[in-house]
N, C-alpha and C positions, 0 to 999 in steps of 0.2 A: 578731196578728202579721202582718207584711208581708214576703213573700219576694221577693227580687230576685236573679236569676242574672246572671252576667257576660254582657253583650250583644255581645261581640266577634264571636261567631259565631251570634248569635240574632236578628239584626236583622229578618229576614223574619217569623219567628214572633211577635216582640214587636209589630211594627207591624200585622200582620194582626189580632192579638188586640185591639189598641187601636183600630184604625180600621176593621176589617171588610175585606172583599175576598175574593179567591179565589186559590188556588195554581194556577199553570200550569207546564208543563215545556217544555223546548226541548232539541234535540240540539246539544251544544256540545263543547268539547275541554277536557280536564283540564290541569294545569300542564305535563305532558310531551307534550301534543298527542294524547292518546288520546281517542277518541270516548266521550262519556258523556251521560246525560240529567241535567239539573239543573233545579231549581225556581226560579221567580221569582213575585212577587206582582203582582196587578193589582187596584186599588181603583177602583170607579166605572166598571166596564166598561159601555159604551153611553152614558155621559154625555158632556158636552162636554169635560171635562178629566180623563180617567182618570190615575191615578197608578201608576207601576210601582215595584216594590221589588226590588232586586237585592242579593244577599248575595255578596260576593267569594268567601267560603269555599266557596260552593256549586259553583263551577266551577274556582276557582284555589286551593283550600284545601290547607294542609299535610297535613291528614288524608287527602287523596286520593293521597298519594305515600308508599309504604313507606319507612321510614327508610333502608333499603339502596339505594333508588332515588333519593334526593334529589340533585338536580343544580341548585345555585343559579345556575349560569351559563346553563342551558338553560330553566329554569322560566319559563313565560310566562303573562300575564294574558289571553291570547286568549279563553279561555272566558268571562271576565267581560264582555269587549266583545261577545261573541255573545249573552250574556244581556241586556245593555242593548239590543242591537239587536232581540232578540225582544220585549222589553217595548214598545219604540217601534213595532215592527211590529204589535203588538196594540192600538195606539192611545194608549199613554201619552204625555201631554204634559209630564209631569214625572216624572223617574226618580230615586228615592232609592237611592244606592249605599252599602251598609254595608261598610266596609273593616275587616278584622281576620281573623287566622288564615290569612293567605295563605302560599303556598310560594314566592312570587316576589320578585324584586328587579330587575324589568325597567323600572322607571320608568313603567309603564303602556303601553309601546310595543305590546305584544301586543294590549291592548284597543283602543288607538287604531287600529291597522291593521285589526283585525277590523271595527270600526265603519266605517272608510273603505271596505272591500270590500263591506260591506252597504248602502252608500248614505248613511251618516252618521246624524245625529240627527233629521233632518227637522223641525228647529225645536224639538224637545223640549229642556227644561231639565234639566241634571244637578245634583243636590245630593248631595255626598259626605259621609256621616256618619263622621267620623274618631274613632278610639279613642285617638289619641296626638297630642301636639303637636310631635313630632319634625320638623325641617325636612328637605327633600329630600336635602341633601348628607350627612346623617348616617344615612340609611336603611340602607345596607349595614353600617356599623359597629355600629349599635344592634341591628338585627334579623337581619342576615345569618347570624351563628353559629347561631341557633336554627333556621335553615332549611337547615343543613348546610354553610355556608361556612366554610372554614378561613381563616387570616390572609391567605394569598396571594389567595384568592378575594375577600375583603373589599376588598382594595386594587384588584383588577381591576374589581369591581362599582362601587366608588366612582368610578373613572376613567370607567367607562361612563356612569354617571349624570351626571357633570360634562359629558361630551361631549354628552349629550342636552340638558341644560339650556342649554348655549351655543348649540345649534342652533334653539331655540324662540324665538318672538317674545316670549313672557313667560318670564322666568327664575324658576323656583320656589325657587331656593336662598335661604335665609334667611327663607322664609315659613313661619310656623307651620302644622303639620298636613300639609304637602306630602309628608312622608316616610312617611305611613301606607301600609300594605300594600306596602312595598318601593318607594315612590315612585309607586304607582298614583294616589294622590290628586293628587300634583304634576303628573303627566302630563295627567290629565283637566283640571286647573285651567289648565295652561299652553297646551294645544292646543285644548281644547274649551270653555273658559270656565266650567268647573264651579264651583259655589259650595261652599266647604268650611265645614262647621259641626261643632261638638263633638257627636259621636254620643250620648254618654251622656246629656247634658242633653236632647237632642231626644227620645230614646226615653222617658225618665222623664216629660217633660212630656206626650207623646202618651198615656201610660198613666195620667195624672192621679195621679202618684205622691205628690205633696205632700199632697194631701187624704187619700189612703188611709193614708199614713204617720202623719199626725197622729191618726188614729183607732185606730192600733195600739199595743199595749204595747211592741213592740220590732220591729226590722228585722233580717232575716237575709239577708246577701248572700254572694256567693261568687266565686271566681276560680281558674283553674287554677294560676297561680303568683303569689304575692304578693311583689313585689319593687319596686325603685325605679321601674320603668315604671308600676306601679300608681298612683303619685302624679301621673302626667303625662297626665291625660285619661281614664283607665280608669273603667269604671262603678263599681267598688268605691269609688274616691275620691269620685266625685260623690255616691253614695248616703251614704257616711259623713259627708261635709260637710253635706248637707241634714239628716241625722238629728241631727247635733251642733247645728246652728243651731236645730232645732225642739225640742231637748231630749228626743229619743227615743233610747233605747239601741240601739246597732247592733252586731251580731255578724257574724262571717264564718266560713265553712267553705271552706278552700282546699286545692288539691292539694298544694302545697308552700309553705312560708313561708321566704323569703329576705330579707325586709325587716328592717333593723336596728331597734334600740330607738327611735332618734329617729324613723324613718319610721312606726313603729307609734303613737308619740305624736301625730304629725301627723294620722294617720287617726282617732285617738281611738276605736278599736274596743274594745268591752267585753270581747270574747273572740274569739280566733282559734284555730280547731281545724283540724288537718291531717287530710285524708281523701282517698284517691285511688281506692278501690274501693267498690262498692255497700255492702258490709258495713261498711266504715269510715265511709261517709257516714251510714248508718243509726245507727251507734253515736254519731257526732258529733251527729246530730239529737236523739238521746235525751238526751245530755249537756246540749245547749242547752236542751231542754225543762225540765230541772231548774233551769237558771240563770234562765230567764225566768219 
């Protein structure tokens, strides 16, 4: 059996497990500007071309802000920029930035300004691992509500993103994946020349997933919420597609299932079990064991 968890907030662990390397920490700021310590990865320290791994959720994640404190207008990606800067400061010549699970819709302005204050990228290359295909102009509409934005906030955030896009030399609007992490991907692409790549495929390939999948009787994947967004670049969709093409049964354990019957047929999952607590997950795993 091959187990694959949702990688939106697990980029650091997944890539360090696949590629080796070490975990380091840096003093940064959370989405509301409060000081925290956050982790980043460094692969090949001491070599000619070290690689940094930064997970947006580590410094700018929604889980860092209590539900009652969520402020979609104020939330900033400053901490993510500080983490990128820390990786560059420790010698990284390429930095992979995993985007997913952010509390922010600032178009990456916080991260860009933090990097500018820290002296820039120093020639390092940014590669953004995106978990959605959403373009920049749709970031607030699609993701804002889950970050605490009401309809009025969504309109204001959308106007703010449009204003940013008009002021940059490269316009991220209409470009696939630029809306990831509330437009962070688009800001890094527009201002710092970051390369945007589908994160799910990248992480699966780094972990030699296809070979391991073909040796397994079944694949079990998971996601917090299975909905229409799951079909647009999320790990569960990539895993299910590869399993279907290889003829390997694929099952999923999810926190909540909101995907309609047509969407489930698209994914072609053999079983979808809902579980949101440790006890429920254990029970779901036992049920799947009987199916497999």
